[in-house]
PDBQT receptor file of N, H, CA, C and O in Angstrom, charges set to zero:
ATOM      1  N   MET A   1       1.195 -15.145   0.765  1.00  0.00    +0.000 N 
ATOM      2  CA  MET A   1       1.378 -14.006   1.621  1.00  0.00    +0.000 C 
ATOM      3  C   MET A   1       0.688 -12.856   0.924  1.00  0.00    +0.000 C 
ATOM      4  O   MET A   1       0.770 -12.668  -0.290  1.00  0.00    +0.000 OA
ATOM      5  N   LEU A   2       0.004 -12.096   1.762  1.00  0.00    +0.000 N 
ATOM      6  H   LEU A   2      -0.062 -12.249   2.748  1.00  0.00    +0.000 HD
ATOM      7  CA  LEU A   2      -0.690 -10.982   1.319  1.00  0.00    +0.000 C 
ATOM      8  C   LEU A   2      -0.055  -9.705   1.971  1.00  0.00    +0.000 C 
ATOM      9  O   LEU A   2       0.100  -9.657   3.192  1.00  0.00    +0.000 OA
ATOM     10  N   ILE A   3       0.296  -8.718   1.186  1.00  0.00    +0.000 N 
ATOM     11  H   ILE A   3       0.170  -8.757   0.195  1.00  0.00    +0.000 HD
ATOM     12  CA  ILE A   3       0.884  -7.480   1.741  1.00  0.00    +0.000 C 
ATOM     13  C   ILE A   3      -0.009  -6.350   1.250  1.00  0.00    +0.000 C 
ATOM     14  O   ILE A   3      -0.268  -6.210   0.055  1.00  0.00    +0.000 OA
ATOM     15  N   LYS A   4      -0.466  -5.560   2.191  1.00  0.00    +0.000 N 
ATOM     16  H   LYS A   4      -0.256  -5.674   3.162  1.00  0.00    +0.000 HD
ATOM     17  CA  LYS A   4      -1.429  -4.448   1.929  1.00  0.00    +0.000 C 
ATOM     18  C   LYS A   4      -0.780  -3.174   2.355  1.00  0.00    +0.000 C 
ATOM     19  O   LYS A   4      -0.089  -3.099   3.371  1.00  0.00    +0.000 OA
ATOM     20  N   SER A   5      -1.027  -2.142   1.527  1.00  0.00    +0.000 N 
ATOM     21  H   SER A   5      -1.589  -2.203   0.702  1.00  0.00    +0.000 HD
ATOM     22  CA  SER A   5      -0.393  -0.811   1.912  1.00  0.00    +0.000 C 
ATOM     23  C   SER A   5      -1.416   0.304   1.428  1.00  0.00    +0.000 C 
ATOM     24  O   SER A   5      -2.156   0.130   0.459  1.00  0.00    +0.000 OA
ATOM     25  N   ASN A   6      -1.394   1.391   2.142  1.00  0.00    +0.000 N 
ATOM     26  H   ASN A   6      -0.793   1.532   2.929  1.00  0.00    +0.000 HD
ATOM     27  CA  ASN A   6      -2.195   2.506   1.700  1.00  0.00    +0.000 C 
ATOM     28  C   ASN A   6      -1.296   3.493   0.930  1.00  0.00    +0.000 C 
ATOM     29  O   ASN A   6      -1.739   4.589   0.585  1.00  0.00    +0.000 OA
ATOM     30  N   ARG A   7      -0.080   3.122   0.670  1.00  0.00    +0.000 N 
ATOM     31  H   ARG A   7       0.280   2.232   0.950  1.00  0.00    +0.000 HD
ATOM     32  CA  ARG A   7       0.884   3.968  -0.136  1.00  0.00    +0.000 C 
ATOM     33  C   ARG A   7       1.144   3.265  -1.385  1.00  0.00    +0.000 C 
ATOM     34  O   ARG A   7       1.175   2.036  -1.437  1.00  0.00    +0.000 OA
ATOM     35  N   SER A   8       1.342   4.068  -2.452  1.00  0.00    +0.000 N 
ATOM     36  H   SER A   8       1.317   5.066  -2.409  1.00  0.00    +0.000 HD
ATOM     37  CA  SER A   8       1.655   3.563  -3.781  1.00  0.00    +0.000 C 
ATOM     38  C   SER A   8       3.141   3.094  -3.778  1.00  0.00    +0.000 C 
ATOM     39  O   SER A   8       3.944   3.538  -2.957  1.00  0.00    +0.000 OA
ATOM     40  N   VAL A   9       3.462   2.209  -4.698  1.00  0.00    +0.000 N 
ATOM     41  H   VAL A   9       2.809   1.848  -5.364  1.00  0.00    +0.000 HD
ATOM     42  CA  VAL A   9       4.839   1.678  -4.756  1.00  0.00    +0.000 C 
ATOM     43  C   VAL A   9       5.846   2.829  -4.990  1.00  0.00    +0.000 C 
ATOM     44  O   VAL A   9       6.997   2.742  -4.562  1.00  0.00    +0.000 OA
ATOM     45  N   GLY A  10       5.411   3.891  -5.661  1.00  0.00    +0.000 N 
ATOM     46  H   GLY A  10       4.476   3.962  -6.009  1.00  0.00    +0.000 HD
ATOM     47  CA  GLY A  10       6.302   4.991  -5.853  1.00  0.00    +0.000 C 
ATOM     48  C   GLY A  10       6.627   5.777  -4.580  1.00  0.00    +0.000 C 
ATOM     49  O   GLY A  10       7.631   6.487  -4.536  1.00  0.00    +0.000 OA
ATOM     50  N   GLU A  11       5.813   5.661  -3.575  1.00  0.00    +0.000 N 
ATOM     51  H   GLU A  11       4.997   5.084  -3.610  1.00  0.00    +0.000 HD
ATOM     52  CA  GLU A  11       6.011   6.317  -2.299  1.00  0.00    +0.000 C 
ATOM     53  C   GLU A  11       6.883   5.529  -1.322  1.00  0.00    +0.000 C 
ATOM     54  O   GLU A  11       7.266   6.072  -0.285  1.00  0.00    +0.000 OA
ATOM     55  N   TRP A  12       7.209   4.273  -1.616  1.00  0.00    +0.000 N 
ATOM     56  H   TRP A  12       6.899   3.833  -2.458  1.00  0.00    +0.000 HD
ATOM     57  CA  TRP A  12       7.900   3.456  -0.682  1.00  0.00    +0.000 C 
ATOM     58  C   TRP A  12       9.317   3.962  -0.358  1.00  0.00    +0.000 C 
ATOM     59  O   TRP A  12       9.832   3.673   0.722  1.00  0.00    +0.000 OA
ATOM     60  N   GLY A  13       9.934   4.688  -1.245  1.00  0.00    +0.000 N 
ATOM     61  H   GLY A  13       9.515   4.923  -2.123  1.00  0.00    +0.000 HD
ATOM     62  CA  GLY A  13      11.256   5.306  -1.000  1.00  0.00    +0.000 C 
ATOM     63  C   GLY A  13      11.254   6.246   0.182  1.00  0.00    +0.000 C 
ATOM     64  O   GLY A  13      12.176   6.224   0.998  1.00  0.00    +0.000 OA
ATOM     65  N   THR A  14      10.188   7.104   0.285  1.00  0.00    +0.000 N 
ATOM     66  H   THR A  14       9.439   7.121  -0.378  1.00  0.00    +0.000 HD
ATOM     67  CA  THR A  14      10.063   7.982   1.343  1.00  0.00    +0.000 C 
ATOM     68  C   THR A  14       9.576   7.292   2.636  1.00  0.00    +0.000 C 
ATOM     69  O   THR A  14       9.896   7.746   3.735  1.00  0.00    +0.000 OA
ATOM     70  N   VAL A  15       8.830   6.236   2.509  1.00  0.00    +0.000 N 
ATOM     71  H   VAL A  15       8.570   5.867   1.617  1.00  0.00    +0.000 HD
ATOM     72  CA  VAL A  15       8.375   5.458   3.656  1.00  0.00    +0.000 C 
ATOM     73  C   VAL A  15       9.563   4.833   4.407  1.00  0.00    +0.000 C 
ATOM     74  O   VAL A  15       9.658   4.931   5.631  1.00  0.00    +0.000 OA
ATOM     75  N   PHE A  16      10.499   4.168   3.624  1.00  0.00    +0.000 N 
ATOM     76  H   PHE A  16      10.422   4.089   2.630  1.00  0.00    +0.000 HD
ATOM     77  CA  PHE A  16      11.668   3.568   4.166  1.00  0.00    +0.000 C 
ATOM     78  C   PHE A  16      12.841   4.534   4.336  1.00  0.00    +0.000 C 
ATOM     79  O   PHE A  16      13.868   4.155   4.900  1.00  0.00    +0.000 OA
ATOM     80  N   GLY A  17      12.715   5.710   3.882  1.00  0.00    +0.000 N 
ATOM     81  H   GLY A  17      11.881   6.018   3.424  1.00  0.00    +0.000 HD
ATOM     82  CA  GLY A  17      13.717   6.701   4.088  1.00  0.00    +0.000 C 
ATOM     83  C   GLY A  17      14.917   6.595   3.141  1.00  0.00    +0.000 C 
ATOM     84  O   GLY A  17      15.842   7.405   3.204  1.00  0.00    +0.000 OA
ATOM     85  N   ASP A  18      14.885   5.539   2.224  1.00  0.00    +0.000 N 
ATOM     86  H   ASP A  18      14.134   4.882   2.173  1.00  0.00    +0.000 HD
ATOM     87  CA  ASP A  18      15.998   5.391   1.343  1.00  0.00    +0.000 C 
ATOM     88  C   ASP A  18      15.441   4.702   0.089  1.00  0.00    +0.000 C 
ATOM     89  O   ASP A  18      14.962   3.573   0.190  1.00  0.00    +0.000 OA
ATOM     90  N   PRO A  19      15.486   5.328  -1.061  1.00  0.00    +0.000 N 
ATOM     91  CA  PRO A  19      14.983   4.757  -2.303  1.00  0.00    +0.000 C 
ATOM     92  C   PRO A  19      15.624   3.462  -2.666  1.00  0.00    +0.000 C 
ATOM     93  O   PRO A  19      14.960   2.553  -3.166  1.00  0.00    +0.000 OA
ATOM     94  N   ALA A  20      16.941   3.354  -2.416  1.00  0.00    +0.000 N 
ATOM     95  H   ALA A  20      17.480   4.092  -2.010  1.00  0.00    +0.000 HD
ATOM     96  CA  ALA A  20      17.649   2.122  -2.697  1.00  0.00    +0.000 C 
ATOM     97  C   ALA A  20      17.165   0.923  -1.963  1.00  0.00    +0.000 C 
ATOM     98  O   ALA A  20      17.051  -0.182  -2.494  1.00  0.00    +0.000 OA
ATOM     99  N   VAL A  21      16.880   1.189  -0.695  1.00  0.00    +0.000 N 
ATOM    100  H   VAL A  21      16.973   2.086  -0.264  1.00  0.00    +0.000 HD
ATOM    101  CA  VAL A  21      16.357   0.108   0.200  1.00  0.00    +0.000 C 
ATOM    102  C   VAL A  21      14.916  -0.262  -0.311  1.00  0.00    +0.000 C 
ATOM    103  O   VAL A  21      14.633  -1.451  -0.464  1.00  0.00    +0.000 OA
ATOM    104  N   ALA A  22      14.103   0.615  -0.549  1.00  0.00    +0.000 N 
ATOM    105  H   ALA A  22      14.334   1.580  -0.425  1.00  0.00    +0.000 HD
ATOM    106  CA  ALA A  22      12.747   0.414  -1.044  1.00  0.00    +0.000 C 
ATOM    107  C   ALA A  22      12.764  -0.351  -2.342  1.00  0.00    +0.000 C 
ATOM    108  O   ALA A  22      11.948  -1.252  -2.540  1.00  0.00    +0.000 OA
ATOM    109  N   THR A  23      13.697  -0.005  -3.251  1.00  0.00    +0.000 N 
ATOM    110  H   THR A  23      14.360   0.727  -3.090  1.00  0.00    +0.000 HD
ATOM    111  CA  THR A  23      13.834  -0.661  -4.550  1.00  0.00    +0.000 C 
ATOM    112  C   THR A  23      14.182  -2.218  -4.323  1.00  0.00    +0.000 C 
ATOM    113  O   THR A  23      13.574  -3.101  -4.928  1.00  0.00    +0.000 OA
ATOM    114  N   ALA A  24      15.161  -2.467  -3.445  1.00  0.00    +0.000 N 
ATOM    115  H   ALA A  24      15.656  -1.750  -2.954  1.00  0.00    +0.000 HD
ATOM    116  CA  ALA A  24      15.547  -3.772  -3.143  1.00  0.00    +0.000 C 
ATOM    117  C   ALA A  24      14.448  -4.561  -2.564  1.00  0.00    +0.000 C 
ATOM    118  O   ALA A  24      14.261  -5.708  -2.971  1.00  0.00    +0.000 OA
ATOM    119  N   ILE A  25      13.676  -4.026  -1.613  1.00  0.00    +0.000 N 
ATOM    120  H   ILE A  25      13.829  -3.095  -1.282  1.00  0.00    +0.000 HD
ATOM    121  CA  ILE A  25      12.537  -4.717  -1.048  1.00  0.00    +0.000 C 
ATOM    122  C   ILE A  25      11.518  -5.042  -2.042  1.00  0.00    +0.000 C 
ATOM    123  O   ILE A  25      11.029  -6.171  -2.095  1.00  0.00    +0.000 OA
ATOM    124  N   LEU A  26      11.157  -4.043  -2.881  1.00  0.00    +0.000 N 
ATOM    125  H   LEU A  26      11.554  -3.126  -2.838  1.00  0.00    +0.000 HD
ATOM    126  CA  LEU A  26      10.161  -4.261  -3.912  1.00  0.00    +0.000 C 
ATOM    127  C   LEU A  26      10.613  -5.224  -4.907  1.00  0.00    +0.000 C 
ATOM    128  O   LEU A  26       9.785  -6.013  -5.363  1.00  0.00    +0.000 OA
ATOM    129  N   ASP A  27      11.849  -5.260  -5.308  1.00  0.00    +0.000 N 
ATOM    130  H   ASP A  27      12.522  -4.620  -4.938  1.00  0.00    +0.000 HD
ATOM    131  CA  ASP A  27      12.377  -6.224  -6.212  1.00  0.00    +0.000 C 
ATOM    132  C   ASP A  27      12.183  -7.665  -5.711  1.00  0.00    +0.000 C 
ATOM    133  O   ASP A  27      11.776  -8.559  -6.453  1.00  0.00    +0.000 OA
ATOM    134  N   ARG A  28      12.488  -7.843  -4.440  1.00  0.00    +0.000 N 
ATOM    135  H   ARG A  28      12.818  -7.117  -3.838  1.00  0.00    +0.000 HD
ATOM    136  CA  ARG A  28      12.307  -9.166  -3.916  1.00  0.00    +0.000 C 
ATOM    137  C   ARG A  28      10.808  -9.595  -3.737  1.00  0.00    +0.000 C 
ATOM    138  O   ARG A  28      10.419 -10.745  -3.941  1.00  0.00    +0.000 OA
ATOM    139  N   LEU A  29      10.056  -8.623  -3.361  1.00  0.00    +0.000 N 
ATOM    140  H   LEU A  29      10.372  -7.689  -3.196  1.00  0.00    +0.000 HD
ATOM    141  CA  LEU A  29       8.577  -8.865  -3.195  1.00  0.00    +0.000 C 
ATOM    142  C   LEU A  29       7.824  -9.134  -4.438  1.00  0.00    +0.000 C 
ATOM    143  O   LEU A  29       6.948  -9.998  -4.476  1.00  0.00    +0.000 OA
ATOM    144  N   LEU A  30       8.147  -8.419  -5.437  1.00  0.00    +0.000 N 
ATOM    145  H   LEU A  30       8.858  -7.718  -5.406  1.00  0.00    +0.000 HD
ATOM    146  CA  LEU A  30       7.410  -8.442  -6.724  1.00  0.00    +0.000 C 
ATOM    147  C   LEU A  30       7.860  -9.415  -7.763  1.00  0.00    +0.000 C 
ATOM    148  O   LEU A  30       7.236  -9.557  -8.814  1.00  0.00    +0.000 OA
ATOM    149  N   HIS A  31       8.972 -10.103  -7.463  1.00  0.00    +0.000 N 
ATOM    150  H   HIS A  31       9.478  -9.988  -6.609  1.00  0.00    +0.000 HD
ATOM    151  CA  HIS A  31       9.542 -10.948  -8.513  1.00  0.00    +0.000 C 
ATOM    152  C   HIS A  31       8.597 -12.008  -8.993  1.00  0.00    +0.000 C 
ATOM    153  O   HIS A  31       8.541 -12.192 -10.209  1.00  0.00    +0.000 OA
ATOM    154  N   HIS A  32       7.842 -12.733  -8.194  1.00  0.00    +0.000 N 
ATOM    155  H   HIS A  32       7.887 -12.584  -7.206  1.00  0.00    +0.000 HD
ATOM    156  CA  HIS A  32       6.883 -13.786  -8.628  1.00  0.00    +0.000 C 
ATOM    157  C   HIS A  32       5.499 -13.393  -8.068  1.00  0.00    +0.000 C 
ATOM    158  O   HIS A  32       4.749 -14.276  -7.651  1.00  0.00    +0.000 OA
ATOM    159  N   SER A  33       5.144 -12.107  -8.048  1.00  0.00    +0.000 N 
ATOM    160  H   SER A  33       5.753 -11.390  -8.387  1.00  0.00    +0.000 HD
ATOM    161  CA  SER A  33       3.879 -11.677  -7.441  1.00  0.00    +0.000 C 
ATOM    162  C   SER A  33       2.859 -11.308  -8.440  1.00  0.00    +0.000 C 
ATOM    163  O   SER A  33       3.176 -11.075  -9.607  1.00  0.00    +0.000 OA
ATOM    164  N   HIS A  34       1.574 -11.246  -7.992  1.00  0.00    +0.000 N 
ATOM    165  H   HIS A  34       1.317 -11.435  -7.045  1.00  0.00    +0.000 HD
ATOM    166  CA  HIS A  34       0.548 -10.669  -8.718  1.00  0.00    +0.000 C 
ATOM    167  C   HIS A  34       0.092  -9.401  -7.894  1.00  0.00    +0.000 C 
ATOM    168  O   HIS A  34      -0.211  -9.465  -6.702  1.00  0.00    +0.000 OA
ATOM    169  N   VAL A  35       0.075  -8.308  -8.602  1.00  0.00    +0.000 N 
ATOM    170  H   VAL A  35       0.321  -8.256  -9.570  1.00  0.00    +0.000 HD
ATOM    171  CA  VAL A  35      -0.289  -7.027  -7.935  1.00  0.00    +0.000 C 
ATOM    172  C   VAL A  35      -1.726  -6.759  -8.313  1.00  0.00    +0.000 C 
ATOM    173  O   VAL A  35      -2.105  -6.821  -9.482  1.00  0.00    +0.000 OA
ATOM    174  N   ILE A  36      -2.528  -6.456  -7.290  1.00  0.00    +0.000 N 
ATOM    175  H   ILE A  36      -2.221  -6.406  -6.340  1.00  0.00    +0.000 HD
ATOM    176  CA  ILE A  36      -3.894  -6.100  -7.451  1.00  0.00    +0.000 C 
ATOM    177  C   ILE A  36      -4.030  -4.674  -6.834  1.00  0.00    +0.000 C 
ATOM    178  O   ILE A  36      -3.776  -4.440  -5.652  1.00  0.00    +0.000 OA
ATOM    179  N   THR A  37      -4.437  -3.774  -7.703  1.00  0.00    +0.000 N 
ATOM    180  H   THR A  37      -4.642  -3.964  -8.663  1.00  0.00    +0.000 HD
ATOM    181  CA  THR A  37      -4.623  -2.374  -7.216  1.00  0.00    +0.000 C 
ATOM    182  C   THR A  37      -6.149  -2.138  -7.044  1.00  0.00    +0.000 C 
ATOM    183  O   THR A  37      -6.937  -2.336  -7.968  1.00  0.00    +0.000 OA
ATOM    184  N   ILE A  38      -6.507  -1.725  -5.870  1.00  0.00    +0.000 N 
ATOM    185  H   ILE A  38      -5.867  -1.564  -5.119  1.00  0.00    +0.000 HD
ATOM    186  CA  ILE A  38      -7.928  -1.511  -5.570  1.00  0.00    +0.000 C 
ATOM    187  C   ILE A  38      -8.066   0.055  -5.318  1.00  0.00    +0.000 C 
ATOM    188  O   ILE A  38      -7.326   0.613  -4.508  1.00  0.00    +0.000 OA
ATOM    189  N   ARG A  39      -8.962   0.694  -5.982  1.00  0.00    +0.000 N 
ATOM    190  H   ARG A  39      -9.563   0.241  -6.640  1.00  0.00    +0.000 HD
ATOM    191  CA  ARG A  39      -9.092   2.129  -5.861  1.00  0.00    +0.000 C 
ATOM    192  C   ARG A  39     -10.431   2.360  -5.036  1.00  0.00    +0.000 C 
ATOM    193  O   ARG A  39     -11.316   1.507  -4.968  1.00  0.00    +0.000 OA
ATOM    194  N   GLY A  40     -10.486   3.521  -4.458  1.00  0.00    +0.000 N 
ATOM    195  H   GLY A  40      -9.768   4.214  -4.514  1.00  0.00    +0.000 HD
ATOM    196  CA  GLY A  40     -11.652   3.915  -3.712  1.00  0.00    +0.000 C 
ATOM    197  C   GLY A  40     -11.481   3.884  -2.180  1.00  0.00    +0.000 C 
ATOM    198  O   GLY A  40     -10.413   3.531  -1.678  1.00  0.00    +0.000 OA
ATOM    199  N   ASP A  41     -12.472   4.231  -1.496  1.00  0.00    +0.000 N 
ATOM    200  H   ASP A  41     -13.339   4.518  -1.903  1.00  0.00    +0.000 HD
ATOM    201  CA  ASP A  41     -12.420   4.290  -0.011  1.00  0.00    +0.000 C 
ATOM    202  C   ASP A  41     -12.183   2.852   0.518  1.00  0.00    +0.000 C 
ATOM    203  O   ASP A  41     -12.618   1.855  -0.060  1.00  0.00    +0.000 OA
ATOM    204  N   SER A  42     -11.483   2.825   1.621  1.00  0.00    +0.000 N 
ATOM    205  H   SER A  42     -11.129   3.634   2.090  1.00  0.00    +0.000 HD
ATOM    206  CA  SER A  42     -11.319   1.543   2.341  1.00  0.00    +0.000 C 
ATOM    207  C   SER A  42     -12.670   1.122   2.991  1.00  0.00    +0.000 C 
ATOM    208  O   SER A  42     -13.573   1.938   3.180  1.00  0.00    +0.000 OA
ATOM    209  N   TYR A  43     -12.759  -0.151   3.314  1.00  0.00    +0.000 N 
ATOM    210  H   TYR A  43     -12.025  -0.814   3.161  1.00  0.00    +0.000 HD
ATOM    211  CA  TYR A  43     -13.946  -0.620   3.943  1.00  0.00    +0.000 C 
ATOM    212  C   TYR A  43     -14.106   0.034   5.309  1.00  0.00    +0.000 C 
ATOM    213  O   TYR A  43     -15.216   0.428   5.667  1.00  0.00    +0.000 OA
ATOM    214  N   SER A  44     -13.010   0.164   6.097  1.00  0.00    +0.000 N 
ATOM    215  H   SER A  44     -12.108  -0.156   5.807  1.00  0.00    +0.000 HD
ATOM    216  CA  SER A  44     -13.160   0.733   7.429  1.00  0.00    +0.000 C 
ATOM    217  C   SER A  44     -13.527   2.252   7.339  1.00  0.00    +0.000 C 
ATOM    218  O   SER A  44     -14.311   2.756   8.143  1.00  0.00    +0.000 OA
ATOM    219  N   LEU A  45     -12.978   2.911   6.409  1.00  0.00    +0.000 N 
ATOM    220  H   LEU A  45     -12.341   2.502   5.756  1.00  0.00    +0.000 HD
ATOM    221  CA  LEU A  45     -13.444   4.341   6.253  1.00  0.00    +0.000 C 
ATOM    222  C   LEU A  45     -14.871   4.479   5.832  1.00  0.00    +0.000 C 
ATOM    223  O   LEU A  45     -15.581   5.387   6.264  1.00  0.00    +0.000 OA
ATOM    224  N   ARG A  46     -15.294   3.564   4.974  1.00  0.00    +0.000 N 
ATOM    225  H   ARG A  46     -14.718   2.826   4.623  1.00  0.00    +0.000 HD
ATOM    226  CA  ARG A  46     -16.741   3.577   4.592  1.00  0.00    +0.000 C 
ATOM    227  C   ARG A  46     -17.631   3.399   5.790  1.00  0.00    +0.000 C 
ATOM    228  O   ARG A  46     -18.624   4.111   5.938  1.00  0.00    +0.000 OA
ATOM    229  N   GLU A  47     -17.279   2.424   6.683  1.00  0.00    +0.000 N 
ATOM    230  H   GLU A  47     -16.472   1.846   6.562  1.00  0.00    +0.000 HD
ATOM    231  CA  GLU A  47     -18.069   2.144   7.849  1.00  0.00    +0.000 C 
ATOM    232  C   GLU A  47     -18.024   3.327   8.864  1.00  0.00    +0.000 C 
ATOM    233  O   GLU A  47     -19.024   3.579   9.536  1.00  0.00    +0.000 OA
ATOM    234  N   LYS A  48     -16.895   4.047   8.985  1.00  0.00    +0.000 N 
ATOM    235  H   LYS A  48     -16.082   3.843   8.440  1.00  0.00    +0.000 HD
ATOM    236  CA  LYS A  48     -16.854   5.129   9.844  1.00  0.00    +0.000 C 
ATOM    237  C   LYS A  48     -17.800   6.264   9.359  1.00  0.00    +0.000 C 
ATOM    238  O   LYS A  48     -18.463   6.931  10.153  1.00  0.00    +0.000 OA
ATOM    239  N   ARG A  49     -17.826   6.447   8.026  1.00  0.00    +0.000 N 
ATOM    240  H   ARG A  49     -17.287   5.905   7.381  1.00  0.00    +0.000 HD
ATOM    241  CA  ARG A  49     -18.721   7.468   7.469  1.00  0.00    +0.000 C 
ATOM    242  C   ARG A  49     -20.200   7.144   7.715  1.00  0.00    +0.000 C 
ATOM    243  O   ARG A  49     -21.012   8.043   7.935  1.00  0.00    +0.000 OA
ATOM    244  N   ARG A  50     -20.528   5.893   7.678  1.00  0.00    +0.000 N 
ATOM    245  H   ARG A  50     -19.869   5.163   7.500  1.00  0.00    +0.000 HD
ATOM    246  CA  ARG A  50     -21.917   5.506   7.960  1.00  0.00    +0.000 C 
ATOM    247  C   ARG A  50     -22.331   5.718   9.389  1.00  0.00    +0.000 C 
ATOM    248  O   ARG A  50     -23.478   6.074   9.659  1.00  0.00    +0.000 OA
ATOM    249  N   SER A  51     -21.380   5.496  10.349  1.00  0.00    +0.000 N 
ATOM    250  H   SER A  51     -20.448   5.207  10.130  1.00  0.00    +0.000 HD
ATOM    251  CA  SER A  51     -21.706   5.643  11.685  1.00  0.00    +0.000 C 
ATOM    252  C   SER A  51     -21.766   6.987  12.237  1.00  0.00    +0.000 C 
ATOM    253  O   SER A  51     -22.331   7.187  13.312  1.00  0.00    +0.000 OA
ATOM    254  N   GLY A  52     -21.193   7.963  11.537  1.00  0.00    +0.000 N 
ATOM    255  H   GLY A  52     -20.734   7.800  10.663  1.00  0.00    +0.000 HD
ATOM    256  CA  GLY A  52     -21.249   9.392  12.064  1.00  0.00    +0.000 C 
ATOM    257  C   GLY A  52     -20.205  10.234  11.384  1.00  0.00    +0.000 C 
ATOM    258  O   GLY A  52     -19.491   9.743  10.510  1.00  0.00    +0.000 OA
ATOM    259  N   PRO A  53     -20.100  11.470  11.755  1.00  0.00    +0.000 N 
ATOM    260  CA  PRO A  53     -19.116  12.397  11.135  1.00  0.00    +0.000 C 
ATOM    261  C   PRO A  53     -17.717  12.019  11.511  1.00  0.00    +0.000 C 
ATOM    262  O   PRO A  53     -17.462  11.501  12.598  1.00  0.00    +0.000 OA
ATOM    263  N   LEU A  54     -16.797  12.287  10.589  1.00  0.00    +0.000 N 
ATOM    264  H   LEU A  54     -17.003  12.708   9.706  1.00  0.00    +0.000 HD
ATOM    265  CA  LEU A  54     -15.422  12.056  10.726  1.00  0.00    +0.000 C 
ATOM    266  C   LEU A  54     -14.774  13.131  11.554  1.00  0.00    +0.000 C 
ATOM    267  O   LEU A  54     -13.564  13.091  11.779  1.00  0.00    +0.000 OA
TER     268      LEU A  54
Protein backbone atom coordinates (compact mmCIF):
# COMPACT_ATOMS: atom_id res chain seq x y z
CA MET A 1 0.00 0.00 0.00
CA LEU A 2 1.27 3.43 -0.86
CA ILE A 3 0.02 6.49 0.98
CA LYS A 4 1.01 9.90 -0.30
CA SER A 5 0.42 13.26 1.34
CA ASN A 6 1.42 16.83 0.76
CA ARG A 7 1.31 17.39 4.54
CA SER A 8 4.04 16.50 6.99
CA VAL A 9 3.30 13.95 9.71
CA GLY A 10 3.34 16.76 12.25
CA GLU A 11 0.42 18.47 10.49
CA TRP A 12 -1.89 15.45 10.53
CA GLY A 13 -3.41 16.51 13.87
CA THR A 14 -4.84 19.63 12.26
CA VAL A 15 -5.87 17.74 9.13
CA PHE A 16 -7.96 15.26 11.12
CA GLY A 17 -9.07 17.90 13.62
CA ASP A 18 -7.88 15.84 16.60
CA PRO A 19 -4.25 15.12 17.45
CA ALA A 20 -5.21 11.93 19.35
CA VAL A 21 -6.97 10.50 16.28
CA ALA A 22 -4.05 11.45 14.04
CA THR A 23 -1.61 9.79 16.46
CA ALA A 24 -3.66 6.58 16.48
CA ILE A 25 -3.88 6.50 12.68
CA LEU A 26 -0.15 7.17 12.28
CA ASP A 27 0.69 4.53 14.88
CA ARG A 28 -1.15 1.88 12.91
CA LEU A 29 0.13 3.03 9.52
CA LEU A 30 3.77 3.38 10.49
CA HIS A 31 4.19 0.24 12.61
CA HIS A 32 5.78 -1.89 9.86
CA SER A 33 6.29 0.83 7.25
CA HIS A 34 9.13 2.39 5.35
CA VAL A 35 8.83 6.16 5.16
CA ILE A 36 10.31 7.88 2.13
CA THR A 37 10.41 11.66 2.22
CA ILE A 38 10.72 13.40 -1.14
CA ARG A 39 11.52 17.10 -1.16
CA GLY A 40 10.98 19.60 -3.93
CA ASP A 41 8.24 20.46 -6.39
CA SER A 42 5.73 17.82 -7.32
CA TYR A 43 5.79 16.41 -10.84
CA SER A 44 2.40 17.95 -11.66
CA LEU A 45 3.46 21.38 -10.41
CA ARG A 46 6.63 21.19 -12.51
CA GLU A 47 4.57 20.36 -15.62
CA LYS A 48 2.18 23.27 -14.95
CA ARG A 49 5.13 25.66 -14.72
CA ARG A 50 6.47 24.42 -18.07
CA SER A 51 3.13 24.87 -19.81
CA GLY A 52 2.54 28.46 -18.75
CA PRO A 53 2.13 30.90 -15.89
CA LEU A 54 0.47 29.72 -12.69
